[in-house]
MIDO-750579 format. One line per 8 residues: number of its first residue (from 1); their letters; for each residue y, x, z negated of N, C-alpha, C, CB. Coordinates in steps of 0.2 Angstrom, whole numbers, padded with zeros to 4 digits. Atoms other than C-alpha are relative to their C-alpha. Glycine has a CB too. Layout:
NUM> a> Y/X/Z/Y/X/Z/Y/X/Z/Y/X/Z; ...
# end
This chain:
1> xxxxxxxx> 0002/0004/-0005/-0086/0060/0060/0000/-0008/-0001/-0007/0002/0003; 0000/0007/0002/-0089/0044/0051/0007/-0003/-0001/-0004/-0001/-0007; -0007/0003/0000/-0070/0042/0047/0003/-0001/0007/0004/0006/-0004; -0003/0001/-0006/-0066/0044/0065/-0003/-0007/0003/-0002/0006/0005; 0003/0006/-0002/-0079/0030/0069/0003/-0006/-0003/-0007/0000/-0001; -0003/0006/0003/-0072/0019/0056/0007/-0001/0002/0001/0002/-0008; -0007/0001/-0002/-0054/0022/0062/0000/-0004/0007/0004/0007/0001; 0000/0003/-0006/-0059/0018/0080/-0002/-0008/0000/-0005/0003/0004
9> xxxxxxxx> 0002/0007/0001/-0068/0002/0074/0006/-0004/-0003/-0006/0000/-0005; -0005/0003/0003/-0053/-0003/0064/0006/-0002/0006/0004/0004/-0005; -0004/0000/-0006/-0042/0000/0080/-0002/-0006/0004/0001/0006/0003; 0003/0005/-0004/-0053/-0011/0090/0001/-0007/-0003/-0007/0001/0003; 0000/0006/0003/-0054/-0025/0078/0007/-0003/-0002/-0004/0001/-0007; -0006/0003/0002/-0036/-0026/0072/0006/0003/0005/0002/0002/-0007; -0004/-0003/-0005/-0027/-0019/0088/0007/-0004/0000/-0003/0001/0007; -0006/0003/0000/-0014/-0033/0087/0005/0002/-0005/-0002/-0008/0000
17> xxxxxxxx> -0004/-0002/0006/-0008/-0028/0070/0003/0007/0001/-0004/0000/-0006; -0003/-0007/-0002/-0006/-0010/0076/0006/0000/0005/-0006/0005/0002; -0005/0001/-0005/0004/-0016/0091/0007/-0002/-0004/-0002/-0005/0005; -0006/0002/0003/0016/-0025/0079/0003/0005/-0004/-0002/-0006/-0005; -0002/-0006/0004/0018/-0009/0069/0004/0005/0004/-0005/0003/-0004; -0003/-0005/-0004/0025/0001/0084/0007/0000/0000/-0002/-0002/0007; -0008/0001/0000/0043/-0006/0084/0002/0002/-0007/0002/-0007/0002; -0002/-0002/0006/0045/-0004/0065/0000/0008/-0001/-0003/-0004/-0006
25> xxxxxxxx> 0001/-0007/0001/0038/0013/0065/0004/0004/0004/-0008/0002/0001; -0005/-0004/-0005/0048/0019/0080/0007/-0001/-0003/0000/-0004/0007; -0007/0001/0003/0064/0012/0071/0001/0005/-0005/0001/-0007/-0002; 0000/-0004/0005/0060/0022/0056/0000/0008/0002/-0006/0000/-0005; 0000/-0007/-0003/0056/0038/0066/0007/0002/0003/-0005/0001/0004; -0006/-0002/-0004/0071/0037/0077/0007/0000/-0004/0001/-0005/0006; -0007/0001/0004/0085/0031/0065/0000/0002/-0007/0001/-0008/0000; 0000/-0002/0007/0079/0037/0048/-0003/0007/0000/-0005/-0005/-0004
33> xxxxxxxx> 0003/-0007/0001/0068/0053/0050/0003/0005/0004/-0008/-0001/0001; -0003/-0005/-0004/0075/0061/0065/0007/0002/-0002/0000/-0002/0007; -0007/-0002/0002/0093/0061/0059/0000/0004/-0007/0004/-0007/-0002; 0000/-0004/0006/0087/0069/0042/0001/0007/0002/-0006/-0001/-0003; 0000/-0007/-0002/0086/0085/0052/0007/0003/0001/-0003/0001/0007; -0007/-0002/-0001/0105/0085/0054/0003/0002/-0007/0004/-0006/0003; -0002/-0003/0007/0106/0089/0035/0001/0007/0000/-0005/-0003/-0005; -0001/-0008/-0001/0106/0107/0041/0007/0001/0000/-0004/0002/0006
41> xxxxxxxx> -0008/-0002/0000/0125/0105/0042/0002/0002/-0007/0003/-0007/0002; -0002/-0002/0007/0125/0107/0023/0000/0007/-0001/-0004/-0004/-0005; 0001/-0007/0000/0120/0125/0026/0004/0004/0005/-0007/0002/0000; -0004/-0004/-0005/0132/0129/0040/0007/-0002/-0001/-0003/-0003/0007; -0007/0001/-0001/0150/0130/0044/0001/-0004/0006/0005/0006/0000; 0001/0004/-0006/0150/0115/0056/0006/0001/0004/-0001/-0007/-0002; -0005/-0001/-0005/0160/0117/0071/-0001/-0005/0006/0001/0007/0003; 0001/0005/-0005/0162/0102/0083/-0001/0003/0007/0006/-0005/0001
49> xxxxxxxx> 0001/-0003/-0007/0163/0113/0099/-0007/0003/0000/0005/0005/0001; 0007/-0003/0000/0147/0123/0094/-0005/-0004/-0001/0000/0006/-0005; 0005/0005/0002/0138/0108/0088/-0004/0002/-0006/-0005/0000/0006; 0003/-0001/0006/0126/0106/0074/-0004/0006/0000/-0005/-0006/-0001; 0005/-0005/0000/0113/0119/0079/0004/0007/0002/-0006/-0001/0005; -0004/-0006/-0002/0126/0131/0086/0005/0003/-0005/0003/-0001/0006; -0005/-0002/0005/0137/0132/0071/-0003/0006/-0005/0002/-0006/-0005; 0002/-0006/0004/0136/0148/0060/-0003/-0002/-0007/0006/0005/-0001
57> xxxxxxxx> 0004/0002/0006/0124/0148/0045/0004/0003/-0006/-0007/0003/0000; -0004/-0003/0006/0133/0150/0028/-0004/-0001/-0006/0006/-0004/-0001; 0004/0000/0006/0118/0147/0016/0002/-0006/-0005/0000/0006/-0003; -0002/0004/0005/0123/0139/0000/0007/0000/-0002/-0004/0002/-0007; -0007/-0001/0001/0141/0142/0002/0004/-0007/-0002/0004/0003/0006; -0002/0007/0001/0145/0123/0003/-0001/-0003/-0007/-0002/-0005/0006; 0002/0002/0007/0136/0119/-0013/0004/0004/-0005/-0008/0001/-0001; -0004/-0004/0005/0145/0133/-0022/0007/-0003/0000/0000/0007/0002
65> xxxxxxxx> -0007/0003/0000/0162/0126/-0016/0000/-0007/-0004/0002/-0001/0008; 0000/0006/0004/0157/0109/-0023/0000/0001/-0007/-0005/-0005/0003; 0001/-0001/0007/0152/0115/-0040/0005/0004/-0003/-0007/0003/-0001; -0005/-0004/0002/0166/0127/-0041/0007/-0004/-0001/0002/0006/0005; -0005/0005/0001/0178/0112/-0039/0000/-0003/-0007/0000/-0005/0006; 0000/0003/0007/0184/0106/-0056/-0002/-0008/0000/0007/0001/-0003; 0002/0007/-0001/0182/0088/-0049/-0007/-0002/0000/0004/-0002/0006; 0007/0001/-0001/0164/0090/-0046/-0004/-0003/-0006/-0004/0006/0001
73> xxxxxxxx> 0003/0003/0006/0158/0087/-0064/0003/-0007/-0002/0001/0005/-0006; -0003/0007/0001/0170/0072/-0066/-0003/-0005/0004/0008/0000/0001; 0004/0004/-0004/0162/0065/-0051/-0007/-0002/-0002/0000/0003/0007; 0006/0001/0002/0145/0067/-0057/-0001/-0004/-0006/-0004/0007/-0002; 0000/0004/0006/0149/0060/-0074/0002/-0007/0001/0006/0003/-0005; -0002/0007/-0001/0158/0045/-0067/-0006/-0004/0004/0006/0000/0005; 0006/0003/-0004/0143/0042/-0055/-0006/-0002/-0005/-0002/0004/0005; 0006/0002/0005/0130/0043/-0069/0002/-0005/-0005/-0001/0007/-0004
81> xxxxxxxx> -0002/0005/0005/0140/0033/-0082/0000/-0007/0003/0007/0002/-0003; 0000/0007/-0004/0143/0019/-0069/-0007/-0003/0001/0005/0000/0006; 0007/0002/-0002/0125/0019/-0063/-0004/-0002/-0007/-0003/0006/0003; 0003/0001/0006/0118/0020/-0081/0002/-0007/-0003/0000/0005/-0005; -0003/0006/0003/0129/0006/-0087/-0002/-0006/0004/0008/0000/0000; 0002/0006/-0004/0125/-0005/-0072/-0008/-0001/-0001/0001/0002/0007; 0007/0001/0001/0106/-0002/-0075/-0001/-0003/-0006/-0004/0007/0001; 0002/0003/0006/0106/-0006/-0093/0003/-0007/-0001/0004/0004/-0006
89> xxxxxxxx> -0003/0006/0001/0117/-0021/-0091/-0004/-0005/0005/0007/0000/0002; 0003/0004/-0006/0109/-0027/-0074/-0007/-0001/0000/0003/0002/0006; 0007/0001/-0001/0091/-0024/-0076/-0004/-0005/-0004/-0003/0007/-0002; 0003/0005/0003/0086/-0035/-0090/0002/-0007/0001/0001/0001/-0008; -0002/0007/0000/0096/-0050/-0086/-0004/-0004/0006/0008/0000/0003; 0005/0004/-0005/0086/-0055/-0070/-0007/-0002/-0003/-0001/0004/0006; 0007/0001/0003/0070/-0054/-0080/0001/-0006/-0005/-0002/0006/-0004; -0001/0005/0005/0078/-0065/-0094/0001/-0007/0004/0006/0002/-0005
97> xxxxxxxx> -0001/0006/-0004/0084/-0077/-0081/-0006/-0003/0003/0005/0001/0006; 0007/0003/-0002/0067/-0079/-0073/-0004/-0003/-0005/-0004/0006/0004; 0003/0002/0005/0059/-0081/-0089/0002/-0007/-0003/-0001/0005/-0006; -0003/0006/0002/0071/-0095/-0094/-0001/-0005/0005/0008/0001/-0001; 0001/0005/-0006/0070/-0104/-0077/-0008/-0002/0000/0002/0003/0006; 0007/0002/0000/0051/-0103/-0079/-0002/-0005/-0005/-0004/0006/0000; 0001/0004/0006/0052/-0113/-0095/0003/-0007/0001/0002/0003/-0006; -0003/0007/-0002/0063/-0127/-0087/-0005/-0005/0003/0006/0001/0004
105> xxxxxxxx> 0005/0005/-0003/0053/-0143/-0083/0004/-0005/0004/-0004/-0003/-0006; -0004/0004/-0003/0068/-0153/-0077/0002/0003/0007/0006/-0002/-0004; 0000/-0004/-0007/0067/-0149/-0058/0007/0000/0003/-0005/-0004/0005; -0007/0000/-0002/0085/-0155/-0054/0004/0005/-0003/0003/-0007/-0001; -0003/-0005/0003/0092/-0144/-0067/-0002/0007/0002/0000/-0001/-0008; 0003/-0007/-0002/0081/-0129/-0062/0003/0002/0007/-0007/0000/0000; -0002/-0002/-0007/0086/-0130/-0044/0007/0001/0000/-0002/-0006/0005; -0007/-0001/0000/0104/-0132/-0048/0002/0007/-0003/0004/-0005/-0005
113> xxxxxxxx> -0001/-0007/0003/0104/-0116/-0059/-0002/0005/0005/-0004/0001/-0006; 0002/-0005/-0005/0095/-0107/-0045/0005/0000/0005/-0007/-0002/0003; -0005/0000/-0006/0107/-0112/-0032/0007/0003/-0002/0002/-0007/0002; -0006/-0003/0002/0122/-0107/-0043/0000/0007/-0001/0002/-0004/-0007; 0001/-0008/0002/0115/-0090/-0048/-0002/0003/0007/-0006/0001/-0005; 0002/-0004/-0006/0108/-0086/-0030/0006/0001/0004/-0005/-0004/0003; -0005/0000/-0005/0124/-0091/-0021/0004/0006/0001/0004/-0006/-0001; -0005/-0006/0000/0135/-0076/-0026/-0003/0006/0004/0002/0003/-0006
121> xxxxxxxx> 0003/-0006/-0003/0122/-0064/-0018/0002/0000/0008/-0007/0000/0000; -0002/0000/-0008/0127/-0070/0000/0007/0000/0001/-0003/-0007/0002; -0007/-0001/-0001/0145/-0067/-0003/0001/0008/0002/0005/-0001/-0006; -0001/-0007/-0002/0151/-0051/0006/0003/0004/-0006/0004/0001/0006; -0003/-0004/0005/0157/-0036/-0005/0008/-0001/0000/-0002/0007/0000; -0007/0001/-0001/0174/-0038/0002/0003/-0006/-0003/0002/0000/0008; -0002/0006/0003/0175/-0056/-0003/0000/0000/-0007/-0004/-0006/0003; 0001/0000/0007/0169/-0053/-0020/0006/0005/-0003/-0007/0004/-0002
129> xxxxxxxx> -0006/-0004/0002/0182/-0039/-0022/0007/-0003/0000/0000/0007/0003; -0006/0004/-0001/0196/-0050/-0016/0000/-0005/-0005/0000/-0003/0007; 0000/0005/0006/0191/-0063/-0029/0001/0003/-0006/-0007/-0004/0000; -0002/-0004/0007/0191/-0050/-0043/0007/0002/0000/-0004/0006/0000; -0007/-0002/0000/0208/-0044/-0038/0005/-0006/-0001/0002/0003/0007; -0004/0006/0001/0215/-0062/-0037/-0001/-0002/-0008/-0002/-0005/0005; 0001/0003/0007/0207/-0067/-0054/0003/0005/-0005/-0008/0000/-0001; -0003/-0005/0005/0213/-0051/-0063/0007/0002/0001/-0005/0006/-0001
137> xxxxxxxx> -0007/-0002/-0002/0230/-0050/-0055/0004/-0002/-0006/0002/-0004/0006; -0004/0002/0006/0243/-0049/-0069/0006/-0005/0002/0004/0007/-0002; -0005/0005/-0002/0255/-0061/-0059/-0003/-0007/0001/0003/0003/0006; 0002/0007/-0002/0244/-0075/-0052/-0007/-0001/-0003/0000/0000/0007; 0006/0001/0002/0227/-0072/-0060/-0001/-0003/-0007/-0004/0007/-0001; 0001/0003/0006/0221/-0083/-0074/-0003/0004/-0006/-0004/-0007/0001; 0003/-0005/0005/0212/-0069/-0083/0005/0004/-0004/-0005/0005/0003; -0006/-0003/0003/0229/-0061/-0087/0002/-0004/-0006/0005/0002/0005
145> xxxxxxxx> -0002/0004/0005/0234/-0076/-0097/-0005/0000/-0006/0001/-0007/0002; 0005/0000/0005/0217/-0076/-0106/0000/0006/-0004/-0007/-0002/0003; 0000/-0006/0003/0217/-0058/-0110/0007/0001/-0004/0000/0006/0005; -0006/0000/0003/0235/-0059/-0115/0000/-0004/-0007/0006/-0002/0004; 0001/0004/0006/0231/-0073/-0127/-0003/0003/-0006/-0003/-0006/0002; 0004/-0003/0005/0219/-0062/-0136/0003/0007/-0002/-0007/0001/0002; -0003/-0006/0001/0231/-0047/-0136/-0003/0006/0003/0000/0001/-0008; 0003/-0005/-0003/0221/-0037/-0124/0004/0002/0007/-0007/-0002/0003
153> xxxxxxxx> -0003/-0002/-0006/0227/-0027/-0108/-0001/-0005/0005/-0002/0007/0002; 0001/0005/-0005/0231/-0039/-0095/-0001/0002/0007/0007/-0004/0001; 0001/-0003/-0007/0230/-0028/-0079/-0006/0005/-0001/0006/0004/0002; 0006/-0004/0001/0212/-0022/-0081/-0002/0004/0006/-0006/-0005/-0001; 0001/-0004/-0006/0211/-0016/-0063/0004/0007/0000/0001/-0004/0006; -0004/-0006/0000/0224/-0003/-0067/-0001/0004/-0006/0008/-0002/-0001; 0002/-0004/0006/0216/0003/-0083/-0007/0003/0001/-0001/-0005/-0006; 0006/-0004/-0002/0203/0017/-0080/-0006/-0002/-0005/0001/0007/-0001
161> xxxxxxxx> 0005/0002/0005/0193/0012/-0096/-0003/-0007/0001/0003/0000/-0007; 0002/0007/-0001/0191/-0006/-0090/-0004/0000/0007/0005/-0005/0000; 0003/0000/-0007/0185/-0001/-0072/-0007/-0001/0000/0002/0006/0004; 0007/0000/0001/0167/0001/-0077/-0002/-0007/-0002/-0003/0005/-0004; 0002/0007/0003/0166/-0016/-0086/0001/-0005/0006/0004/-0002/-0006; -0001/0004/-0005/0174/-0025/-0071/-0005/0001/0006/0007/0001/0003; 0004/-0002/-0006/0163/-0016/-0058/-0007/-0003/-0002/-0001/0007/0001; 0007/0002/0002/0146/-0019/-0068/-0001/-0007/-0001/-0001/0004/-0006
169> xxxxxxxx> 0002/0007/0001/0148/-0037/-0074/0001/-0004/0006/0004/-0002/-0006; -0001/0004/-0007/0155/-0043/-0057/-0007/0001/0004/0006/0002/0003; 0007/-0001/-0003/0139/-0035/-0050/-0005/-0004/-0003/-0001/0008/0000; 0005/0004/0003/0128/-0043/-0062/0001/-0007/0002/0000/0000/-0008; -0001/0007/-0002/0136/-0060/-0058/-0002/-0001/0007/0007/-0002/-0001; 0002/0001/-0007/0133/-0057/-0040/-0007/0001/0002/0004/0005/0004; 0007/-0002/-0002/0115/-0050/-0040/-0005/-0003/-0005/0000/0007/0000; 0005/0002/0004/0106/-0057/-0055/-0004/-0006/0002/0004/-0002/-0007
177> xxxxxxxx> 0004/0005/-0002/0101/-0073/-0048/-0005/0001/0006/0004/-0006/0003; 0004/-0002/-0005/0094/-0066/-0032/-0005/0005/-0002/0004/0003/0006; 0005/-0004/0002/0085/-0052/-0041/-0005/-0003/-0004/0004/0006/-0004; 0004/0003/0004/0077/-0064/-0052/-0006/-0003/0004/0003/-0006/-0004; 0005/0003/-0004/0067/-0071/-0037/-0007/0004/-0001/0002/0000/0007; 0006/-0003/0001/0054/-0057/-0038/-0004/-0001/-0006/0002/0008/0002; 0003/0002/0006/0051/-0060/-0056/-0003/-0007/0000/0004/0002/-0006; 0002/0006/0000/0049/-0078/-0053/-0006/-0001/0004/0005/-0005/0002
185> xxxxxxxx> 0006/0000/-0004/0036/-0075/-0040/-0006/0003/-0003/0002/0004/0007; 0005/-0003/0005/0027/-0064/-0052/-0003/-0005/-0005/0002/0007/-0003; 0002/0005/0005/0027/-0077/-0065/-0004/-0006/0003/0006/-0003/-0003; 0004/0005/-0003/0020/-0090/-0052/-0007/0002/0001/0004/-0002/0007; 0007/-0002/-0001/0005/-0079/-0050/-0004/0001/-0006/0000/0007/0003; 0003/0000/0006/0000/-0080/-0068/-0005/-0006/0000/0004/0000/-0006; 0005/0005/0000/-0016/-0089/-0071/0002/-0006/-0005/-0007/0003/-0002; -0002/0006/0005/-0012/-0107/-0078/-0005/-0001/-0006/0000/-0006/0004
193> xxxxxxxx> 0005/0001/0006/-0028/-0107/-0089/0002/0004/-0006/-0007/0002/0003; -0003/-0004/0006/-0019/-0094/-0100/0005/-0004/-0004/0003/0007/0003; -0004/0004/0004/-0006/-0106/-0104/-0003/-0006/-0004/0006/-0003/0005; 0004/0006/0004/-0019/-0120/-0108/-0003/0003/-0006/-0005/-0002/0005; 0003/-0003/0006/-0028/-0108/-0119/0005/0001/-0006/-0003/0007/0002; -0005/-0001/0005/-0012/-0103/-0128/0003/-0007/-0003/0006/0003/0003; -0002/0007/0003/-0007/-0122/-0130/-0005/-0002/-0005/0001/-0005/0006; 0006/0003/0005/-0024/-0126/-0138/0000/0005/-0006/-0006/0001/0004
201> xxxxxxxx> -0001/-0004/0006/-0021/-0111/-0150/0006/-0001/-0004/-0001/0007/0002; -0006/0001/0004/-0005/-0118/-0155/0006/0004/0001/-0001/-0001/-0007; -0006/-0005/-0002/0007/-0105/-0147/0006/-0004/0002/-0002/0005/0005; -0006/0003/-0003/0025/-0110/-0145/0003/0004/0006/0005/0001/-0006; -0003/-0003/-0007/0036/-0105/-0130/0001/0007/-0001/0006/-0004/0002; -0002/-0007/0001/0042/-0089/-0137/-0007/0004/0000/0004/0002/-0006; 0006/-0004/0001/0024/-0083/-0141/-0003/0000/0007/-0005/-0004/-0005; 0002/0000/-0007/0019/-0089/-0123/0003/0006/0004/0000/-0006/0003
209> xxxxxxxx> -0004/-0005/-0004/0033/-0078/-0116/-0002/0007/-0002/0007/-0001/-0001; 0002/-0007/0002/0028/-0063/-0126/-0007/0002/0001/0001/0000/-0008; 0007/-0002/0000/0009/-0063/-0125/-0002/-0002/0007/-0004/-0004/-0005; 0003/0002/-0007/0007/-0071/-0107/0005/0002/0006/-0001/-0007/0000; -0005/-0001/-0006/0023/-0070/-0096/0002/0008/0000/0006/-0004/-0002; -0002/-0007/0000/0029/-0052/-0101/-0006/0004/0002/0003/0002/-0006; 0005/-0004/-0002/0012/-0044/-0099/-0002/-0002/0008/-0007/-0001/-0004; 0002/0002/-0007/0009/-0054/-0083/0005/0003/0006/0000/-0007/0001
217> xxxxxxxx> -0005/-0003/-0004/0025/-0047/-0075/0001/0007/-0001/0007/-0004/0000; -0001/-0007/0001/0024/-0030/-0082/-0001/0005/0006/-0005/0002/-0006; 0000/-0005/-0006/0018/-0021/-0066/0006/-0001/0004/-0006/-0002/0004; -0006/0001/-0005/0032/-0029/-0056/0006/0003/-0003/0001/-0008/0001; -0006/-0003/0004/0045/-0024/-0070/0000/0007/0001/0000/-0002/-0007; 0000/-0008/-0001/0039/-0006/-0069/0002/0002/0007/-0008/0002/-0002; -0002/-0002/-0007/0040/-0005/-0050/0007/-0001/0001/-0004/-0004/0005; -0007/0001/-0001/0057/-0012/-0050/0004/0005/-0004/0002/-0008/-0002
225> xxxxxxxx> -0004/-0005/0004/0063/-0001/-0064/-0001/0007/0003/-0004/0001/-0007; 0001/-0007/-0003/0056/0015/-0055/0005/0000/0006/-0007/0001/0003; -0004/0000/-0006/0065/0010/-0039/0008/0000/-0002/-0001/-0007/0004; -0007/0000/0002/0081/0006/-0049/0002/0007/-0003/0001/-0005/-0006; -0002/-0007/0002/0081/0023/-0058/0000/0005/0005/-0005/0002/-0006; 0000/-0005/-0006/0076/0032/-0042/0006/0000/0004/-0006/-0001/0004; -0006/0000/-0004/0092/0026/-0034/0007/0000/-0005/0000/-0006/0004; -0005/0001/0005/0103/0028/-0050/0007/0004/0002/-0002/0002/-0006
233> xxxxxxxx> -0006/-0004/-0003/0115/0041/-0041/0002/-0003/0006/-0002/0007/0001; -0002/0003/-0007/0116/0030/-0025/0004/-0006/-0001/-0006/-0001/0004; -0004/0006/0001/0128/0018/-0032/0004/-0002/0006/0004/0000/-0007; -0004/0002/-0006/0137/0007/-0019/0006/0003/0001/0000/-0007/-0001; -0006/-0003/-0002/0151/0015/-0010/0005/-0006/0001/-0001/0004/0006; -0005/0005/-0003/0160/-0001/-0003/0004/-0003/-0006/-0003/-0005/0004; -0004/0004/0006/0164/-0010/-0020/0004/0005/-0004/-0006/-0003/-0004; -0004/-0005/0004/0169/0006/-0029/0006/0002/0004/-0004/0006/-0002
241> xxxxxxxx> -0005/-0002/-0004/0180/0011/-0015/0006/-0006/0001/-0002/0002/0007; -0004/0005/-0001/0188/-0006/-0013/0004/-0002/-0007/-0003/-0007/0002; -0003/0001/0007/0192/-0007/-0032/0004/0005/-0002/-0006/-0002/-0005; -0004/-0006/0002/0200/0010/-0033/0007/-0001/0001/-0003/0006/0004; -0007/0000/-0001/0218/0012/-0035/0003/0007/-0004/0004/-0006/-0003; -0002/-0006/0004/0229/0027/-0041/0000/0000/-0007/0007/0002/0003; 0000/0000/0008/0229/0021/-0059/-0007/0001/-0003/0003/-0006/-0002; 0007/-0001/0003/0210/0020/-0061/-0004/0005/0003/-0003/-0007/0000
249> xxxxxxxx> 0004/-0005/-0004/0205/0034/-0050/-0004/0005/-0005/0004/0004/0005; 0003/-0005/0004/0200/0045/-0065/-0007/-0002/-0002/0004/0001/-0006; 0006/0003/0001/0185/0034/-0068/-0003/-0003/0006/0000/-0004/-0006; 0003/0004/-0005/0183/0025/-0052/-0002/0005/0006/0006/-0005/0003; 0002/-0004/-0005/0181/0040/-0041/-0008/0003/-0001/0004/0007/0001; 0007/-0002/0000/0162/0043/-0038/-0002/0004/0006/-0005/-0006/-0001; 0003/-0004/-0006/0151/0054/-0027/0001/-0003/0007/-0007/0003/-0002; 0000/0003/-0007/0150/0042/-0013/0007/-0001/0003/-0003/-0007/-0001
257> xxxxxxxx> -0006/0001/-0002/0168/0038/-0012/0004/0007/0002/0005/-0004/-0005; -0003/-0007/-0001/0173/0057/-0013/-0003/0003/0006/-0002/0004/-0006; 0003/-0002/-0006/0160/0061/0000/0003/-0003/0007/-0007/-0001/0000; -0003/0004/-0006/0168/0048/0012/0007/0003/0001/0001/-0007/-0002; -0007/-0003/-0001/0186/0056/0009/-0001/0007/0002/0003/-0001/-0007; 0001/-0006/-0002/0180/0073/0011/-0003/0001/0007/-0005/0004/-0004; 0003/0000/-0006/0169/0070/0026/0004/-0003/0006/-0007/-0003/0000; -0004/0004/-0005/0179/0057/0036/0007/0001/0000/-0002/-0007/0000
265> xxxxxxxx> -0008/0000/0001/0197/0058/0030/0002/0007/0001/0002/-0003/-0006; -0002/-0007/0000/0197/0077/0028/-0004/0004/0006/-0001/0004/-0007; 0004/-0003/-0005/0184/0081/0042/-0003/0006/-0002/0005/0001/0006; 0004/-0005/0002/0175/0093/0031/-0007/-0002/0000/0002/0003/-0007; 0006/0003/0000/0158/0088/0037/-0006/0004/-0004/-0002/-0001/0007; 0005/-0004/0003/0148/0102/0030/0000/-0001/-0007/0001/0008/0002; 0000/0001/0008/0154/0100/0012/-0002/-0007/-0001/0008/0001/-0002; 0002/0007/0002/0152/0081/0013/-0008/-0001/0001/0003/-0005/0005
273> xxxxxxxx> 0007/0001/0000/0134/0083/0019/-0003/0004/-0006/-0002/0004/0007; 0002/-0004/0006/0131/0096/0005/0000/-0005/-0006/0003/0007/-0001; -0001/0004/0006/0137/0084/-0008/-0005/-0006/0001/0007/-0003/0000; 0005/0006/-0001/0127/0069/0000/-0007/0003/-0001/0001/-0003/0007; 0007/-0002/0001/0111/0080/0000/-0001/0002/-0007/-0001/0007/0004; 0001/-0001/0007/0113/0085/-0018/-0001/-0006/-0003/0007/0004/-0003; 0001/0007/0003/0115/0067/-0022/-0007/-0003/0001/0005/-0005/0002; 0007/0002/-0002/0099/0063/-0013/-0006/0003/-0003/-0001/0000/0008
281> xxxxxxxx> 0005/-0004/0004/0089/0077/-0021/-0001/-0002/-0007/0002/0007/0001; 0000/0002/0007/0094/0071/-0038/-0004/-0007/-0001/0007/-0001/-0003; 0004/0007/0000/0088/0053/-0034/-0007/0001/0001/0003/-0004/0006; 0007/-0001/-0001/0072/0060/-0027/-0004/0003/-0007/-0001/0005/0006; 0003/-0003/0006/0069/0070/-0043/-0001/-0005/-0005/0004/0006/-0003; 0000/0005/0005/0073/0055/-0054/-0006/-0005/0002/0006/-0004/0000; 0005/0005/-0002/0061/0044/-0044/-0007/0003/-0001/0000/-0001/0008; 0007/-0003/0001/0046/0056/-0045/-0001/0001/-0008/0000/0008/0003
289> xxxxxxxx> 0001/0000/0007/0049/0059/-0064/-0001/-0006/-0003/0007/0003/-0003; 0001/0006/0003/0050/0041/-0068/-0006/-0003/0002/0006/-0005/0002; 0007/0002/-0002/0035/0037/-0058/-0006/0003/-0003/-0001/0001/0008; 0005/-0004/0003/0025/0051/-0066/-0001/-0003/-0007/0002/0007/0000; 0000/0002/0007/0030/0045/-0084/-0003/-0007/0000/0007/0000/-0003; 0003/0007/0000/0026/0027/-0079/-0007/0000/0001/0004/-0004/0005; 0007/0000/-0001/0009/0031/-0073/-0004/0002/-0006/-0002/0005/0006; 0003/-0002/0006/0005/0040/-0089/0000/-0004/-0006/0003/0007/-0002
297> xxxxxxx> -0001/0004/0006/0012/0028/-0101/-0003/-0007/0001/0008/-0001/-0001; 0002/0007/-0001/0008/0011/-0093/-0006/-0001/0005/0006/-0004/0003; 0005/0000/-0005/-0004/0015/-0079/0002/-0003/0007/-0006/-0004/-0002; -0003/0003/-0006/0008/0007/-0066/0005/0005/0003/0003/-0007/-0002; -0005/-0004/-0003/0018/0016/-0053/0000/-0002/0007/-0002/0007/-0001; -0001/0001/-0007/0023/0016/-0035/-0006/0003/0004/0007/0003/0003; 0006/-0003/-0003/0008/0027/-0030/-0004/0004/-0005/0003/0005/0005
# end
C-alpha cells in the first residue's frame, strides 16, 4: 500500500517528466518490441500468401539447415575474428587519446586535434569506403606506390588476408576521436584536489594518469567494454558489404552480409531470420556473461 501511495505521489509531483516519456516509450514498444514477435518466422516455413502466423511450423529445421551448411562455420569464424580484432584495436585507442588530450594545456592545439579526430565520425560509411577504394586502388591510389616501394602487395582490397586490417584500422580512424568524448567527460568529473595532492607529493604526469585518471574513469571503461563485447557479433553490415569483392570474399563474408543475401536476394526469409536470431542470442549471452564477470571482479556493471 505504501508503494502505491509513493507511486501516486511521484506521479502527481513529476507528471511533466512522465508525459515526456510517453513518446520515447511508445516508439520503443511499437518499433522495437512488437516487431520482435515476428522472429517466430525462424521456426516456420514462411509463405507470403499465408503470412507470418499462418505459415507452417517447422521447429528448428531452419537452424539445422544453417549449421549443416559448410559455409556456416566460416561465417562465424570471419565474424568473430573481425569483431575481436576490431575490439582489441579500437577499444584502447579512444582511452589513450582521451588521456593524452587531457594532459594538453595548449588550448589551440587541443581543439585542433579534437576537430581532426572527431571529423571522420560524421562521414557516411559510403564516403569512407569510397575513400578507401580510391586510396588503395592499384592504378590511381597513392598507397599502391608506398606498398610497392616496401615490396608489399599493392592491391590490398583484393587480398583476403588484408581485408581485416583495412576494415579495422579505417574504422579506428573514423570512430576513435568521437568515442574518446565519453572518456574525456569522465575525466572532467575527477576531483581537481586529487591532482593538487599528487602534485604536492611530487607525482609526474604518468603517475597522475596511473593513480588518478585511470581509476577515475574505470567505471566508464567497464560499461563501454561490456557494451562493446555484448555487440561483438553485431559487426556493421554496410561497410563489410561495400568492401567485399569476389577476391576477398573468403574472409569478408560475415553473418550480417550473408543474412542479407539469403533473406533479401534469395528471398529465404525463414533461414535469414534464424541466422539473425542465432546472432542476437550469442550477443545476449556475451553481454550477460561479461556483465556478471565484471560485477564480480570490479564491482561495476550495467545492472
